[in-house]
N, C-alpha and C positions, 0 to 999 in steps of 0.2 A: 534417459533423463539424467541430468547431472545435479538435480536439486529436487527437493520435495515441492509439490504444488503449493501455490500461494495460499490457498485456503487452510493448509496445515500450519502455515507460518503466521497466524494471526497474532499480533502483538500482545493481546490479552492472555495468550497461552505461553508466552515466552518464559523459559526457565531462568530463574535468578541465578547469577553466577555463583552465589554462595551455596547453591544447592547442587553444584556440579563438582565432580572429582577430577575433571580434566579442564585445564585452562584453554581459553581461546576457542571454544566450540559454541555452536549455535544450536539451541534445543527448544522444543515445544512439547507441552505435556497436556494430556487429556485424562480425565478422571472417570473411573468406572463406578457404578452404583454400589459395588461391594467394597469400595475403598482402594481398589487396585488403581494403578496408573500405567499409561502407555506414553513413552517418550520417543520422539523423533530427533536424532542428532546428526549434525553435519560438522565435520572437522576440516578446517581450511589448511591447517599446517600439521606436520608430524608432531604428535603429542604423546605424553605418557600420563595415564590416569593413576591417581594415588591408590595405594593399597587400602581396601576397605571391606566391610562386611555388612550384610543386611539381616534384619530380623524377619525377612520374608523371602520367598522364592523370586528368582529373576529368570526371565527368558529373553534371549537376544537373538537378533538376526542381522546379518550384514546385507545391506541392499546394494552397496557399491563400494569398491575399494578393499582394504584389508584391515582387520582388527586382530591383534594377537593377544589372546587372553592369557593371563599368567595366574596359575593356581598351583600352590605347593612347589614353587620353582620350576614348574612344568609349563612350557610355552605351547599354546594351542592356536595355531594360525587359522583364522576364519576369513574366507573371501565371499564375494557376492553369492547369495543363495544359501549360504551355510548358517546354521543356527546352533545355539548352545543353551542348555538349562543349567542354571547355577542354584543349587539348593540353599535355603536359608542357612546362615551361619558359616558359609564357606568364604574364607578370605580370598580376595582376588584383586587383580589390577589389570592393566592393559596397555598396549602400545597401539596407537592408531596412526595410519598413514594419511597424509594430506588428501582431501577429496573424499574421504570415506563417509558414508552415510549408514547409520544403524537405527534399528527400531528395538526398543527395550520394553518389556512388560514386567511390572513389579507387582507382587502379590500384596502390597501394602502402600501406604502413602510415603513416597520417597522424595518428592520434589515440591518446591514452592515456586510461585510465579513472581516475575519481576514486579508486576503491577498490583499484586495481591499479597498481603502480609498474613 
Protein backbone atom coordinates (compact mmCIF):
# COMPACT_ATOMS: atom_id res chain seq x y z
CA UNK A 1 0.00 0.00 0.00
CA UNK A 2 1.15 3.53 -0.71
CA UNK A 3 -1.48 5.29 1.39
CA UNK A 4 -3.67 4.72 4.40
CA UNK A 5 -7.16 3.28 3.72
CA UNK A 6 -9.89 5.81 3.00
CA UNK A 7 -11.77 5.13 6.25
CA UNK A 8 -8.72 6.39 8.21
CA UNK A 9 -8.80 9.63 6.19
CA UNK A 10 -12.24 10.86 7.20
CA UNK A 11 -12.29 14.68 6.88
CA UNK A 12 -13.80 14.93 10.39
CA UNK A 13 -10.51 13.56 11.78
CA UNK A 14 -8.14 15.67 9.66
CA UNK A 15 -5.42 17.30 11.77
CA UNK A 16 -5.34 21.10 11.67
CA UNK A 17 -2.13 22.47 10.14
CA UNK A 18 -1.59 24.64 13.26
CA UNK A 19 -1.36 21.37 15.25
CA UNK A 20 1.53 19.99 13.19
CA UNK A 21 5.27 20.61 13.50
CA UNK A 22 5.89 19.66 9.86
CA UNK A 23 4.66 21.64 6.88
CA UNK A 24 2.84 20.07 3.95
CA UNK A 25 1.82 16.78 5.56
CA UNK A 26 -1.56 15.08 5.70
CA UNK A 27 -2.63 13.70 9.05
CA UNK A 28 -5.64 12.21 10.81
CA UNK A 29 -6.19 11.78 14.55
CA UNK A 30 -8.16 9.36 16.73
CA UNK A 31 -8.79 9.86 20.45
CA UNK A 32 -8.46 7.28 23.21
CA UNK A 33 -10.81 7.16 26.21
CA UNK A 34 -7.82 7.99 28.47
CA UNK A 35 -6.97 11.23 26.64
CA UNK A 36 -4.28 9.66 24.47
CA UNK A 37 -4.26 10.18 20.70
CA UNK A 38 -3.18 8.18 17.66
CA UNK A 39 -2.10 10.05 14.52
CA UNK A 40 -1.60 8.74 11.00
CA UNK A 41 0.61 10.98 8.81
CA UNK A 42 1.72 10.95 5.19
CA UNK A 43 4.39 13.30 3.87
CA UNK A 44 4.31 13.98 0.14
CA UNK A 45 7.62 15.92 -0.04
CA UNK A 46 10.91 15.91 1.85
CA UNK A 47 10.32 17.91 5.02
CA UNK A 48 11.90 18.85 8.35
CA UNK A 49 9.82 18.86 11.53
CA UNK A 50 10.45 21.66 14.02
CA UNK A 51 12.27 20.94 17.26
CA UNK A 52 9.68 20.38 19.99
CA UNK A 53 8.94 18.69 23.32
CA UNK A 54 5.81 17.01 24.74
CA UNK A 55 4.50 16.77 28.30
CA UNK A 56 3.61 13.12 27.60
CA UNK A 57 5.23 10.06 26.05
CA UNK A 58 5.26 9.44 22.30
CA UNK A 59 5.54 6.15 20.44
CA UNK A 60 6.10 6.20 16.68
CA UNK A 61 6.37 3.63 13.93
CA UNK A 62 7.35 4.08 10.29
CA UNK A 63 4.93 2.30 7.98
CA UNK A 64 6.56 3.28 4.69
CA UNK A 65 9.60 5.36 3.72
CA UNK A 66 12.18 6.90 6.05
CA UNK A 67 11.97 9.19 9.09
CA UNK A 68 15.20 10.38 10.70
CA UNK A 69 14.60 11.27 14.33
CA UNK A 70 16.93 13.91 15.79
CA UNK A 71 17.53 13.78 19.56
CA UNK A 72 20.49 15.54 21.25
CA UNK A 73 22.14 16.14 17.85
CA UNK A 74 21.99 12.38 17.31
CA UNK A 75 20.40 11.18 14.07
CA UNK A 76 18.32 8.02 14.36
CA UNK A 77 17.20 6.76 10.94
CA UNK A 78 13.98 4.74 11.02
CA UNK A 79 12.61 2.81 8.04
CA UNK A 80 9.44 0.80 7.45
CA UNK A 81 8.71 -1.53 10.36
CA UNK A 82 10.94 0.29 12.84
CA UNK A 83 9.61 2.00 15.95
CA UNK A 84 10.83 4.41 18.59
CA UNK A 85 9.72 5.48 22.07
CA UNK A 86 10.24 9.15 22.98
CA UNK A 87 9.79 9.78 26.73
CA UNK A 88 7.99 12.95 27.84
CA UNK A 89 10.25 15.99 28.07
CA UNK A 90 12.74 14.81 25.43
CA UNK A 91 13.37 17.53 22.83
CA UNK A 92 13.25 16.11 19.32
CA UNK A 93 12.85 16.93 15.62
CA UNK A 94 12.86 14.88 12.45
CA UNK A 95 13.58 14.71 8.77
CA UNK A 96 11.00 12.93 6.67
CA UNK A 97 11.43 11.64 3.11
CA UNK A 98 8.71 12.14 0.49
CA UNK A 99 6.16 9.31 0.53
CA UNK A 100 6.79 8.41 4.16
CA UNK A 101 3.86 7.25 6.29
CA UNK A 102 4.07 7.13 10.08
CA UNK A 103 1.84 6.28 13.01
CA UNK A 104 2.31 8.16 16.30
CA UNK A 105 0.67 7.46 19.65
CA UNK A 106 0.72 10.28 22.19
CA UNK A 107 0.09 9.74 25.90
CA UNK A 108 -1.87 13.00 26.03
CA UNK A 109 -3.89 15.36 23.87
CA UNK A 110 -1.49 16.62 21.23
CA UNK A 111 -3.65 17.40 18.19
CA UNK A 112 -6.71 19.35 17.18
CA UNK A 113 -8.87 18.78 14.14
CA UNK A 114 -9.43 21.15 11.22
CA UNK A 115 -13.20 21.03 11.64
CA UNK A 116 -13.34 21.07 15.45
CA UNK A 117 -11.99 23.88 17.62
